N, C-alpha and C positions, 0 to 999 in steps of 0.2 A: 441550843445552850454554849455554842460557841462562842455569842454575844456575849455572853457571862464575860466568860475570860478574858475577851480586850478588853471588856470595861475594868475588868479586876488589872490588869494590864494599863492601862492607861489611865486610871483615877483607881484613887484609895477609897473603895466603899462603903460606907459606913456600916454596921452592922444592922440597922436598921433599914438599908438601901437591901441589903442584901436578902434580906429575911423577904419586903415586898417582892423582890424579885422571882424570889421564890413563891412565893403567893399567887402573884400571876400566873407563873407556868403551869403550877397545878391547876387552879382554876380552868383556864384553857383545856388542859388533855382531859381533865372531866367533862366540864363540855363536852370536847370534841366525844370521849365515850357515850354519852348521853345523846347527842346529834345520832351517832350511827344505831344506837334501838329506835327513838323515833320515827313513824313512822303516824306524817300529818294526818291522813286522811282514817286511820283508823279509830274507831270509837270506843275502842275497849277499856278496862277500868287501868290495867298498865300501861296505857298511854296515856292516861289525866294523871299517873306517878310519875312519868317521865319526865311530862310537861309543866308540871310542876317544878320536879327536881330542876330542868333547866331556868326557869322562872327565877328559880331560888340561887343557882350557879353564877347567873347574868346578871345578879343584881349585885354579888358578891364583886366579881369581876370590877362594876363598875362603880360603886363603894371604896375600891379597894385603889383602883389606879382608871378613871375613867377614859384618858386618853389610849391606854391599852385595851379598853371594852368596846370602840367604835374602833380599831382598828381590827379586832378578833370581825366583829359585825359586817363592816366591809370586807372581809377576809372570806368569810364565809357566802356573804351575797358576790362574790368573784369564784366563787366556786360551782355555788347553782351556777350561772350564766354561763362558766365555762362546760360545765356539763351538759346546758341545754344547748348549747349551740355545737358541741360536738355529736349527743343523738340529734340532731338534725344531719346533721351531715354522713351521717352513717344511716340513718334511714332515707337521704336521698340517694344516694348510694349503693342500697340498697335495691332498693326503685328502677334503678335503672337497671341493673341486671339482672332483674327476678324476670325479663323477657325473654335474654338470652340463655334460662336454663333448661337440658331438657331431662335430668332425672325430677320424678317425680316426688318422690321421697325428700331429695333438697329441696324446691321446688315451694315445699310444703311446709320446711322448716325457716325458709326465707319467709313467706308470707306471714307466718304463727310472728317471728322479730318485726315484720313491718307494723305488724298490729298491734305487739305492748309500747310502739314510739308514740 
């Protein structure tokens, strides 16, 4: 949103540009919300509905502004790779400390957490 105000100060945006910018922000927000609900490994009907809605909003974003679409998709990929990297680091750390745990309850919790990664 801050970028929007800077654009207004530096350049007088036309009404169409303001509408386009607002639509891009709306579509990106909707996609973020839909991705929160989406579980790729699930096979439920709800998952297929969410998947089709994601496709619909991705296509709308692409049709509205192709550069914004590709930037959004790059951002999603970067977030995914960052999360995977962090999961690996946490798993490695837990694997390293598990041998030094004397408490059985804590040991089992850490072991279960390692298996989730």
